[in-house]
N, C-alpha and C positions, 0 to 999 in steps of 0.2 A: 425749499430745496432748489439749488441751482441745477441747470441742465447737466453739467458735468458731474455733480454729485449723484444725480438720479441715474446717469449712465453707469457710474461706478457701482452703485447699489444694485442696479438691475443685473450687471455682469456678475457681481458676487453671488446674487441669489440664483442666477442661472447655473453657475458652477456648482453651488451647493446642491441645487435640485438635480442636476445631472449626475453628480456623485451619488446622491441618494437613489436615483433611478438605477444606476449600475448595481448598487448594493442589493437592490430588491429584485431586479429583473434580468441580470446578465446571465444567470445560470452558472457562473463561475464559482468554484469553491472559495470560501473566505481564505485570504492569504495565511491566516493564522490557524486555520482549521486543521491542516496537515502539518504535523511537526517536522516533517522531513522535506516536503516539496518546497521549491523555490520557484515562484511564478514571476516571470519577467515580461512586461508588456512591450509590444513592438508595433510600429507602423511598417507595413511590408514594402520597404524601399531599399535600394542597394546599400545605403550607408549603415544599415543594421548588420553588416557583414561580420563583425566580431562575434555577435551573439550566435548567428547562424553557424559560423565556423566552429565555435566552441561546442555547440550542440552536435553537429555532424561529425566532428573528429573526436568526440568523446573526452574533451578536456575537463568538463564538469564532473563526469563520471569518475575520471582518474583522480579527481580531488575528493571523491567520496560524497559528491552532491547529486541530488535529484532535482535537476532544473528543467523547467518547462517554459517554452516561449508561448505567450498568449497574444494572438493577433487582434489588432483593433483597426477600425476603419479610418481613424485619424489620430494625430498626436494628442489632441485635446482629450480624446477618450482614454488614452493611456494615462495622462495626468490625472484625470478624474478617478480612474481606477486606483491610482496610488492614494488619493485623498480618501476614498472609500475603504481602503485597506484590503483591496482585492488583488493587488499584485505587490511584489517586494521591490520593484524598481522598473526602470525603463532602459531600452536598448538605444544604441546610437541611432540617430535619425529622428528621435522624438524632438519636436520643435522646442527649442530652449525657451522661447517666450511663453509657450503653453505651460511649461514647468514654472516659469516666473509667476504666472498668474496663479498657479496652484500654491506656490509658496506664500503669496499674499493671502489666499483663502485659508491656508493651513500652515501657519509659520512654523519653521523648523521641520518641514515635511521630508526633505531629502538632502543627500550629498552627491555632488557630481564626481563620477569616477572616470569619465572620458567624454570628450567632445570632438565634434567634427569641424576642423577649420577648412574653409574654402575661400577661393579668390579666383582671379583670372587664369591662374595656373592649375590649381586644384579645383577643377570645374564642377560645380553643382548647380548654381542659380543662373538663370538666363532669360532673355526675351527671345521668343521664337515667332516667326511669321510664315505665311504660306510661301512655298518655293518661288512662285512667280510674282510675289508681291512687289510693287514698286517702292515700298518703304525702305529707306536706307539708314534711318536713325530713330531712336526712341522719341526724339523731339517731334517727329512727323506723326506720332500717334494721337495728336490732339483731335478730338471729335471722333475717334475710331472706336471700334468695339474691342475692348480689352478685358481679358479674363485673367484670374490667378487661381492657384490651388485653394482648397477650402481652409478656413481657419483664420483667426485674427492675425497671426504672424504673417501669412502669405498676403492677405489683403492690405494690411498696413504697409508692408514693405513695397508692394507693387505701387501703391499710391505715392509713397515717398519718392520712389524712382521717377515716376512720371512728373511729380512736382519739380524735382531737381533738373528736369529737362524742359522746364518752362510751361508745363501744362497745369493750369489752375483748376482746383475743384475736380480732380479726375474721378471718373466713374469706373469701378472694377466689378466684374461679374465673378462670383465664386463658382468654380467648376472642378470636379475631381480631375486630378492630374491625368488619369488614364484616358480622359475624354478630350484632352487638349489637342492632340494631333488629328483625330477625326473631325473635331469642330473647325479647325483651321482648314482642313482639306475640303470640308463641305461648305466653305464660305460663310460660316455662321459667326466667325470672329476674324478680326484683322490682326490680332497679336495676343500672345499670352506671356505672362510672367510665370515661369515654371521651374521645375527642377529636373535634372537628369534622371532617367535616361530619355526624357521627352525629345530633346534636341537630336540625340543619336538615333532614336527610333524613327523620327520623322525624316531625317536625312537619309537613312538607309532605305526607307521605303519610297524616297523621291517625292515626298509630299511637303516638306517644310525646310526652312533654313534658319540657322541661328542669327538673330540680329545682333546680339551682344551677350558675351559671357561675363561672369564675375561682377554682376551689377550691384550687389550689396556692398562689397568692399569699396567699389568706386564711388557710388553715389550716397551711400548711407554712412559708411565709415570714413570716407574721404581719402582712401589710398588704395590703389589697384592691388597692391601686394598685402594689404591688411588681412589678417585671418578673421573670417566671419564664422563665429561659433554658433551656427544655426541649429544644430542638432546635438543632443546630449544623452549620454548613458548615466544612470543614476541608481542609487539604492535608497530606500526609505530609512529614515532615522530610527523608526521603530524596529525594523529588521536589524540594524546595527546594534540596537540596544538589547533586543530580546534574544538574538541568536548571533552573538559576536564572532564566535568561531566559524560558523558557517558563512557569515558575511565576509570575513577575511579570506576564507578559502574561495568564495565566489569572485571577489575582486581580484585575487591573484590569478585565477583561471581566466577571467575576462582579460586581464593584461597579457596573459600568455597568448590568447587568441589574437589580440591586437598585434603583438610581435610576429606571430605566424602570418597574419595577413600582410604586414609590411614586407616580410622576407619572401613570401610565396604568392605574389598577386595573381599570377596566371593559374596556379593550382586551386586557389580558393574561389575563383570566379564561379565555379560550378555550383557553389552553395547559394548563390543569388537566385538561381532558377527555382530551387525548391521552396524558397520562403516568400518570393515576391511574384507579381504578375508579369514580370519582365520575360519576354519570349526567350527561349533557349538560344535562338539564332542571334540574339543581341548581346548575350552575356559577355562575349569576349570584346565587345566594342564599348561597353559602358565605362565611362571614367570612374575610377574608384575614389572614394572619399579619403581625406586625410584623417588622422586620429591623434589627439593629444591626450595623454593619460593624466590623471590627477597629480602625479608627481613630476610632470613635465612642463606645466604652465610656467611661462616667464612673466615677469612684471609687465612686459609689453602686451603679452597675450591677455592678461587679466584686464589691462587697460582697454583693449579693444572690445573684449567681452562686455565690460561694464558700459562702454559707449553704446553698444548695441542695446543693452537693457535700458539705458537711460533714454533712448529714443522712445520706448513705450511709456516711460514715465512722463516725458514731455508731451506725448500725445494723449495723456490722461487715460491710457488703456490700463497701465499699472496705477493703482490708487495711491501707491507710495513707492519710493525708490527701493529697489531690490539689490543690495550689495552682493557682488558675485564672489568675492574672495572667501567669505565665511561659508559659502555653499560648497566649496571644493573639499573633497574628502582628504583627511590627513591620517596616514596610517599610524 
């Protein structure tokens, strides 16, 4: 067995073992055990706002649905819970690459209903350094202590960005995003690849500054304005098959929430506070994500989404290519 084959096998076994562990030890009810409840996994970050909004404003209840958000410590855990049949889908903000890996492990697992585009204008991804750091560019991070958020998507992207800035064989430390600002302020790190609201929180506290925003679009996709679909809301195909009426109502209510978020950004910000660890004092400052619904994807959008997935295939993190277009829900 080659090293790359062994890596792929180990990763697949890890995913399957993790899914089994969730099935046995999470304490969550099986997704199919309650014929009425719809369980949606979410990673508690700001881009999950459509789910939070729909729950808080009663959109699901008005559609006759009993929907419950289930919080997980990482996007990978959300994907694993979908494989294990413990949730019926994911909220926006769930790492798209984690879902891509889940699709390889369990082909035909899900359909995309909404994704988060970000770039240098729709700010999400960024490199952040201590406020008084002399570092002026990513290229100056050679030999420095650099961290990223946890998970294969974050680490891989951080390494690619560093490589694109002339740093060979970069080393990246995995660290929960909530610890990024404290670690920088305590001089434990020189820089982090992170996601908002890290940059905003550090700036408002006078501890950090943003080195560069929109780094995925620029260095991974090759265009500053390109949409990076790093987070994705989905429903499982088993949910679509077994409860088609409820699935359609759920997707329609989710789309209603997306529309409400777009039209009422100031009003919905308060829902971030209840579902995430973001301090209430920061809620009005945090940049809001963009949202692209399943019926809004353009050919260009799909092309950039595919380019993002292909990066993981090229890096042999995906053991095979994962075509994006067939994964997008069609009403």
